[in-house]
C-alpha positions as CSV (number, residue, x, y, z in Angstrom):
1,M,157.6,55.3,97.9
2,K,158.5,57.3,101.0
3,S,157.9,61.0,101.4
4,W,161.2,62.8,102.1
5,A,162.9,66.1,102.0
6,V,166.3,67.8,102.4
7,Y,167.1,70.4,105.0
8,P,170.3,72.1,103.8
9,G,172.5,74.6,105.8
10,S,175.9,75.4,107.0
11,F,175.0,74.7,110.6
12,D,178.1,76.5,112.0
13,P,177.1,75.8,114.8
14,F,173.8,73.9,114.9
15,T,171.3,75.8,117.0
16,L,168.0,75.2,118.8
17,G,166.4,77.0,115.8
18,H,167.9,74.4,113.4
19,L,166.9,71.6,115.7
20,D,163.3,72.9,115.8
21,V,163.1,72.8,112.0
22,V,164.6,69.3,111.9
23,E,162.2,68.0,114.5
24,R,159.1,69.5,112.8
25,A,160.2,68.4,109.3
26,S,160.9,64.9,110.6
27,R,157.2,64.7,111.7
28,L,156.0,65.8,108.3
29,F,158.2,63.5,106.2
30,E,159.0,59.8,106.6
31,Y,162.7,60.5,105.9
32,L,164.7,63.7,106.1
33,V,168.2,64.4,104.9
34,V,170.1,67.1,106.9
35,A,172.6,68.3,104.4
36,I,175.6,70.2,105.6
37,G,177.0,72.5,103.0
38,V,180.7,73.2,102.4
39,N,181.2,76.7,101.1
40,N,184.9,77.2,100.1
41,D,184.4,81.0,100.1
42,K,183.7,81.0,103.8
43,R,185.9,80.2,106.8
44,P,183.7,78.2,109.1
45,L,184.2,78.1,112.8
46,F,183.7,74.3,113.0
47,T,185.2,71.8,110.5
48,I,182.8,69.8,108.4
49,E,183.6,66.8,110.6
50,E,182.8,68.8,113.8
51,R,179.6,70.1,112.3
52,T,178.5,66.6,111.3
53,E,179.1,65.4,114.8
54,L,177.3,68.3,116.4
55,V,174.2,67.6,114.2
56,R,174.5,63.9,114.9
57,L,174.6,64.5,118.7
58,S,171.7,67.0,118.5
59,T,169.4,64.7,116.4
60,A,170.3,61.3,117.9
61,H,166.7,61.0,119.2
62,L,165.3,61.2,115.7
63,K,165.3,57.9,113.8
64,N,164.2,59.0,110.4
65,I,167.0,61.4,109.5
66,E,170.3,61.0,107.7
67,I,173.2,63.5,107.7
68,K,175.0,64.2,104.4
69,V,177.7,66.6,103.4
70,Y,177.7,68.4,100.1
71,S,179.5,71.2,98.2
72,G,178.4,73.2,95.2
73,L,174.9,74.3,94.4
74,T,172.3,73.1,96.9
75,V,169.6,72.5,94.3
76,R,172.1,70.4,92.3
77,F,172.8,68.3,95.4
78,V,169.1,67.9,96.2
79,S,168.4,66.9,92.6
80,E,171.4,64.4,92.5
81,I,170.1,62.5,95.5
82,G,166.6,62.3,94.0
83,A,164.7,64.6,96.3
84,N,162.2,67.2,95.2
85,I,161.5,69.1,98.4
86,M,163.9,71.4,100.1
87,I,163.2,72.7,103.6
88,R,164.3,76.2,104.5
89,G,164.0,77.5,108.1
90,V,163.0,81.2,108.0
91,R,163.2,83.8,110.7
92,P,160.3,86.1,109.8
93,I,162.0,89.5,110.2
94,T,165.5,88.8,108.8
95,D,165.4,86.0,106.3
96,I,162.3,86.3,104.1
97,P,163.6,88.7,101.3
98,A,166.8,86.7,100.8
99,E,165.1,83.3,101.0
100,L,162.4,84.4,98.4
101,T,165.1,85.6,96.0
102,M,167.0,82.3,96.5
103,M,163.8,80.3,96.0
104,M,163.1,82.0,92.7
105,A,166.6,81.4,91.5
106,N,166.4,77.8,92.5
107,R,163.1,77.4,90.7
108,R,164.9,78.5,87.5
109,L,167.8,76.2,88.1
110,A,165.7,73.1,89.1
111,P,162.0,73.6,88.4
112,N,161.2,70.1,89.8
113,I,162.4,71.1,93.3
114,E,159.9,72.8,95.6
115,T,161.1,74.9,98.6
116,L,159.1,74.6,101.8
117,F,159.5,77.4,104.2
118,M,159.2,76.6,107.9
119,I,158.8,79.8,110.0
120,A,160.9,79.8,113.1
121,D,159.1,79.2,116.4
122,G,158.5,82.5,118.1
123,E,160.7,81.7,121.0
124,L,163.6,80.9,118.6
125,A,163.1,83.5,115.9
126,H,166.1,85.5,117.1
127,V,168.5,82.5,117.3
128,S,171.2,82.2,114.7
129,S,174.7,80.8,114.3
130,S,175.9,84.4,114.0
131,L,174.4,85.2,117.4
132,I,176.3,82.3,118.9
133,K,179.5,83.6,117.5
134,E,178.8,87.1,118.7
135,I,178.1,86.1,122.3
136,S,181.0,83.6,122.4
137,S,183.3,85.8,124.5
138,I,180.7,86.6,127.2
139,A,178.3,83.7,127.4
140,D,178.7,80.7,129.8
141,E,177.3,77.2,129.4
142,A,174.0,78.2,131.0
143,E,173.5,81.1,128.6
144,F,174.6,79.0,125.6
145,A,172.0,76.4,126.7
146,K,169.3,78.9,125.8
147,F,170.4,78.8,122.1
148,L,172.0,75.4,121.5
149,P,170.9,71.8,121.8
150,K,171.9,70.4,125.2
151,P,174.1,67.6,123.8
152,I,176.4,70.1,122.1
153,V,176.7,73.0,124.6
154,K,180.0,71.7,126.1
155,A,181.5,71.1,122.7
156,V,180.7,74.6,121.5
157,V,182.0,76.2,124.8
158,S,185.2,74.2,124.4
159,K,185.6,75.3,120.8
160,F,185.4,78.9,121.8
161,K,187.8,78.5,124.7
162,G,190.3,76.8,122.4
163,L,190.1,79.7,120.1
164,G,190.8,82.2,122.9
165,N,187.4,83.9,122.4
166,R,186.3,83.4,126.0
167,S,187.4,85.0,129.2
C-alpha cells in the first residue's frame, strides 16, 4: 500500500509557497493529490480550469502528484478518495490560529483524517495569493517571478492585464 496525502487549497493563483509545500510533501509521500477547491461563496480571480492548468504547469517536474478538483467540505473529499492525511501549508505569523481551529473542527467531522502542518520556508513565509492580487497593478514579470513559479508568471501577468489591473 502506498503512502499518500492530499494538499487542498484554492490556489488562486498558485504561488512559490504552494509549490514549496507540494515539493516537500512529494518527497515525504509516494503519492500526493493536489486538490483544488471550488468555493461557490467566493469569486476567484482564475477559473477552476485556469487554476488546474497553473498547478499542472508548476508541478510538471513532479511525477508522483495528481491534481483533482472538488467542492464542499474538504475533509469529506479527503475521506471520499480514501486518504487519511491532509497537508496544510502554514505561514507562522498569520495562519496558525485559523488552521488550528479548522484542524479541531475537521477532527470532529472526520476523526480518521490527520492534518499535517508544513511550516512555510522562511524565504516564502510572506507569500500568499492575496499578496499577488495586491501587487497586481504595480508588479512586472521580474517582480512576480519572486512570488510565482516560473512556468506561470506570464499567464498571471496576462490575466491581470486582461482585467485592466495593470498599468
